[in-house]
C-alpha positions as CSV (number, residue, x, y, z in Angstrom):
1,M,-35.7,-0.7,40.5
2,K,-32.0,-0.5,41.3
3,L,-31.2,2.3,39.2
4,L,-34.2,3.9,40.9
5,F,-33.0,3.1,44.2
6,N,-29.8,4.4,43.7
7,L,-30.8,7.7,41.8
8,L,-33.6,8.2,45.5
9,S,-29.8,7.5,47.0
10,V,-28.1,10.4,45.3
11,I,-30.8,12.4,45.8
12,L,-30.8,12.4,49.7
13,I,-26.7,12.9,49.9
14,L,-26.9,16.1,48.0
15,L,-30.0,17.3,49.7
16,D,-28.2,16.1,53.0
17,K,-25.3,18.6,52.3
18,G,-27.4,21.0,50.9
19,V,-27.5,23.5,48.1
20,T,-24.5,26.0,47.3
21,G,-25.1,29.1,46.8
22,V,-28.5,29.4,48.8
23,G,-28.9,33.5,49.2
24,S,-28.9,34.2,53.1
25,D,-32.0,36.5,54.6
26,K,-30.1,39.0,57.2
27,V,-31.8,39.0,60.6
28,F,-31.1,42.2,62.6
29,V,-31.5,41.9,66.4
30,M,-30.3,43.2,69.3
31,E,-28.7,41.9,72.4
32,G,-31.0,40.2,75.0
33,D,-33.4,39.5,71.8
34,S,-35.2,36.2,71.1
35,V,-34.9,35.4,67.4
36,T,-37.0,32.5,65.7
37,L,-35.8,31.4,62.3
38,H,-38.7,29.4,60.7
39,T,-38.5,26.7,58.2
40,G,-41.8,26.8,56.0
41,V,-42.3,23.5,56.5
42,Q,-43.9,20.7,58.5
43,T,-41.8,18.0,60.7
44,N,-44.1,15.2,59.7
45,Q,-43.7,15.6,56.4
46,Q,-39.8,15.6,56.1
47,E,-37.6,12.9,57.0
48,E,-35.0,14.7,58.7
49,I,-34.5,18.6,59.5
50,K,-30.8,19.8,60.5
51,W,-29.4,23.3,61.6
52,Y,-25.9,24.6,61.3
53,I,-23.3,27.7,62.3
54,N,-20.4,27.6,60.8
55,D,-20.6,24.0,59.5
56,T,-21.2,23.1,63.1
57,R,-24.5,21.3,63.6
58,I,-26.3,22.5,66.1
59,A,-30.1,21.2,66.2
60,Q,-31.7,18.3,64.4
61,I,-35.1,16.6,64.6
62,R,-36.7,14.2,62.8
63,G,-40.1,13.3,60.9
64,D,-41.4,11.1,63.6
65,L,-39.8,12.2,66.5
66,S,-37.3,9.8,66.9
67,Y,-34.3,11.8,67.5
68,I,-34.2,15.5,68.6
69,C,-31.1,17.3,69.6
70,T,-30.1,20.5,70.2
71,D,-26.3,22.2,71.3
72,V,-24.2,20.2,73.0
73,Q,-26.6,16.9,72.6
74,C,-25.9,17.3,68.8
75,N,-22.1,17.8,69.7
76,E,-20.2,16.6,72.6
77,G,-18.1,19.2,74.0
78,T,-19.8,22.2,72.7
79,E,-21.8,24.7,75.1
80,R,-21.6,27.6,72.5
81,F,-25.6,28.0,73.5
82,R,-25.6,27.0,76.8
83,D,-29.5,25.8,76.8
84,R,-30.8,28.5,74.9
85,L,-31.6,26.9,72.0
86,K,-35.1,25.9,71.4
87,L,-36.7,23.4,68.1
88,D,-40.4,23.0,67.7
89,N,-41.7,20.0,67.3
90,Q,-44.6,20.9,64.8
91,T,-42.2,22.9,62.1
92,G,-38.6,22.1,63.1
93,S,-37.9,26.0,63.7
94,L,-35.3,27.1,65.7
95,T,-35.3,29.7,68.3
96,I,-32.3,31.2,69.8
97,M,-32.8,32.9,72.9
98,N,-31.2,35.4,75.1
99,I,-29.1,36.2,72.3
100,T,-25.7,37.4,72.7
101,N,-22.3,39.0,70.1
102,T,-21.2,36.0,70.1
103,D,-23.9,34.9,68.0
104,S,-23.8,36.1,65.2
105,G,-22.7,34.3,62.3
106,L,-24.3,32.3,59.1
107,Y,-27.4,29.9,60.2
108,E,-28.2,27.1,57.5
109,L,-31.0,25.0,57.3
110,K,-30.6,21.6,56.1
111,I,-33.7,19.9,54.8
112,I,-33.5,15.6,54.2
113,I,-37.1,15.0,51.8
114,I,-38.4,11.9,51.2
115,I,-39.5,12.9,47.6
116,S,-37.0,14.9,45.5
117,S,-37.7,18.8,46.1
118,S,-36.2,20.2,48.6
119,S,-36.0,23.6,50.2
120,D,-33.0,24.9,52.0
121,K,-32.2,28.1,53.4
122,A,-29.8,30.5,55.2
123,F,-30.1,33.2,57.9
124,N,-27.3,35.7,58.7
125,V,-28.1,36.5,61.9
126,I,-26.2,39.7,62.8
127,V,-26.4,41.1,66.7
128,S,-25.9,44.7,68.0
129,D,-25.6,46.3,71.3
130,V,-28.4,47.5,73.3
131,P,-29.1,50.8,73.2
132,A,-29.0,53.1,76.7
133,A,-32.3,52.8,78.5
134,E,-34.3,55.6,77.4
135,L,-35.2,58.7,80.4
136,Y,-38.2,60.8,80.8
137,E,-37.8,64.0,83.0
138,I,-41.2,65.8,83.2
139,K,-43.2,67.9,85.3
140,E,-46.8,66.7,87.0
141,G,-49.8,68.0,84.8
142,E,-47.2,67.7,81.5
143,S,-47.5,64.7,78.8
144,V,-44.8,62.6,77.8
145,T,-45.2,60.1,74.4
146,L,-42.9,56.8,74.9
147,D,-41.9,56.2,71.4
148,S,-41.9,52.7,70.3
149,G,-38.5,53.1,68.3
150,V,-39.5,51.1,65.3
151,I,-41.5,51.3,62.1
152,R,-44.3,49.0,63.1
153,K,-45.8,46.7,60.5
154,P,-49.1,44.7,60.5
155,N,-48.3,41.5,61.8
156,D,-45.7,43.1,64.5
157,E,-47.6,42.7,68.0
158,M,-46.5,45.4,70.9
159,T,-47.4,45.5,74.5
160,Y,-46.8,47.5,77.5
161,F,-46.0,47.0,80.7
162,I,-45.9,48.6,84.2
163,E,-46.0,45.5,86.8
164,I,-49.5,44.7,84.8
165,S,-50.1,45.0,80.9
166,I,-51.2,48.5,80.1
167,A,-51.7,48.8,76.3
168,E,-51.5,46.4,73.5
169,I,-51.7,46.4,69.8
170,T,-52.1,42.9,67.6
171,G,-52.7,43.1,64.1
172,D,-55.1,45.9,63.3
173,Q,-56.5,45.8,67.1
174,S,-55.2,48.0,69.7
175,K,-56.0,48.6,73.2
176,V,-55.7,50.3,76.9
177,C,-56.4,48.5,79.8
178,T,-60.0,48.8,81.7
179,D,-59.2,46.7,84.5
180,V,-60.1,47.9,88.0
181,Q,-56.5,48.2,88.8
182,C,-55.5,50.2,85.6
183,D,-58.6,52.9,85.9
184,E,-57.2,53.1,89.6
185,R,-54.1,54.2,88.6
186,F,-54.7,56.2,85.4
187,R,-58.3,56.1,84.6
188,D,-58.5,57.0,81.0
189,R,-55.3,58.9,81.0
190,L,-53.2,56.6,78.3
191,K,-53.9,56.8,74.5
192,L,-52.1,54.3,72.4
193,D,-51.0,55.7,68.5
194,N,-52.2,52.3,66.0
195,Q,-50.1,53.4,63.6
196,T,-46.7,53.4,65.3
197,G,-47.3,52.1,68.5
198,S,-46.4,54.6,70.5
199,L,-47.7,55.4,74.1
200,T,-48.9,58.5,75.6
201,I,-49.8,59.3,79.3
202,T,-51.5,62.4,79.6
203,N,-51.9,64.8,82.9
204,T,-48.7,62.9,84.9
205,R,-48.4,62.5,88.4
206,N,-46.1,61.7,90.4
207,T,-47.4,58.2,91.0
208,D,-46.8,57.4,87.3
209,S,-43.2,57.3,87.8
210,G,-41.3,53.9,87.6
211,E,-39.9,51.3,84.5
212,Y,-42.1,51.2,81.7
213,K,-41.4,47.9,79.4
214,L,-42.4,47.3,75.7
215,K,-42.3,43.9,74.5
216,I,-42.2,43.7,70.8
217,I,-42.9,40.8,68.3
218,I,-41.1,41.4,64.8
219,N,-43.2,38.9,62.8
220,N,-42.7,38.0,59.0
221,S,-43.0,34.7,57.2
222,R,-39.0,33.7,57.6
223,F,-38.1,34.5,61.3
224,S,-39.8,36.6,64.3
225,I,-37.8,39.1,66.7
226,S,-38.9,39.3,70.5
227,R,-37.9,42.0,72.0
228,V,-38.0,44.2,75.1
229,K,-37.6,47.7,75.7
230,R,-37.5,49.5,79.1
231,V,-37.8,53.1,79.5
232,N,-37.7,55.0,82.8
233,V,-40.3,57.6,83.5
234,T,-39.7,60.2,86.2
235,V,-42.2,62.6,87.0
236,T,-41.3,65.5,89.6
237,A,-44.7,67.0,91.7
238,V,-44.9,70.3,91.0
239,P,-44.8,72.3,94.7
240,G,-48.0,72.2,96.6
241,S,-49.3,69.8,94.2
242,D,-49.3,67.2,96.7
243,L,-52.5,68.4,98.7
244,S,-55.4,66.9,97.9
245,S,-58.8,68.9,97.2
246,G,-60.2,68.0,100.6
247,A,-57.1,69.4,102.4
248,V,-57.2,72.5,100.4
249,A,-60.7,72.9,101.3
250,G,-59.6,72.4,105.1
251,I,-56.6,74.8,104.9
252,V,-59.5,77.3,103.5
253,V,-61.8,77.1,105.9
254,A,-59.2,77.3,108.7
255,V,-58.1,80.6,107.4
256,V,-61.2,82.0,107.0
257,L,-62.0,80.4,110.6
258,L,-59.2,82.7,111.7
259,V,-59.7,85.4,110.1
260,V,-63.0,85.9,111.8
261,A,-61.5,84.9,115.2
262,V,-59.2,87.9,114.5
263,T,-62.2,90.2,113.9
264,A,-64.5,89.1,116.4
265,G,-61.4,89.5,118.9
266,G,-60.8,92.9,118.0
267,V,-64.8,94.1,118.2
268,I,-65.0,92.4,121.6
269,C,-61.4,93.8,122.9
270,K,-62.9,96.9,121.8
271,S,-66.2,96.9,123.6
272,R,-64.4,96.2,126.9
273,R,-62.0,99.1,126.6
274,K,-65.2,100.9,126.2
275,S,-67.1,99.2,129.1
276,H,-64.6,100.1,131.6
277,T,-63.4,103.9,130.6
278,A,-64.0,105.6,134.0
279,V,-66.8,108.1,134.3
280,P,-65.9,111.5,135.3
281,Q,-68.0,112.4,138.6
282,N,-69.5,115.5,138.8
283,E,-67.3,118.2,141.1
284,I,-68.7,119.4,144.4
285,K,-69.2,123.1,144.6
């Protein structure tokens, strides 16, 4: 019994220190993204889950939830992430929000298991600069396609916003908005490519100008990334295109009435000239 207890203690120590040589998953994100590093386990089946970056503990959760810490709570005086870390109570997965360049590095996951098996992981998080915002300048009546900028996979989710949600793809399902506000604004002018996630606006109008946001959630079994892409669209009005059909009809009627009035005026003037012409009197012989 004592031998078994000593053996179990050695196993727990080895698990706590992790397994050297564990391969790391490369996670490429952009500044401002949120990324979730998945443990692939349930906390209630583990003794403890710990997260490290460069050998510094940044998060920890016990299976019975009796102790949970992130960032400065785990290490006093450390404020590297400043309330940007979130632990999932059920899985122990770690979410880094509003990620910055200084967050790049090797994240190590240490799982202490009550039984003699372990599943340690490592994530090499690489943060890159945000590309310049895309700008589309078109004329009224033209079509514009907003490119998602990613190669979409079946589990990825995409949602387009301009004040309200106007289009989304979830799994193999895609849809464009159908509520009253959207119908009034776009009225069957949205086309969503389910393969690429690109959104096309047809027969554009001046009122379509604005900042469009695309929220992309990239999912796989090891990690997920939440990204927001911004696109500015400027639709230039074509001269005269701002006149409504009613205004155009009114102008046409006014022109017709003016022509009729001018013509009638000319006829009346001629008639008056004729009526005032002096009739020569017969000479008195």
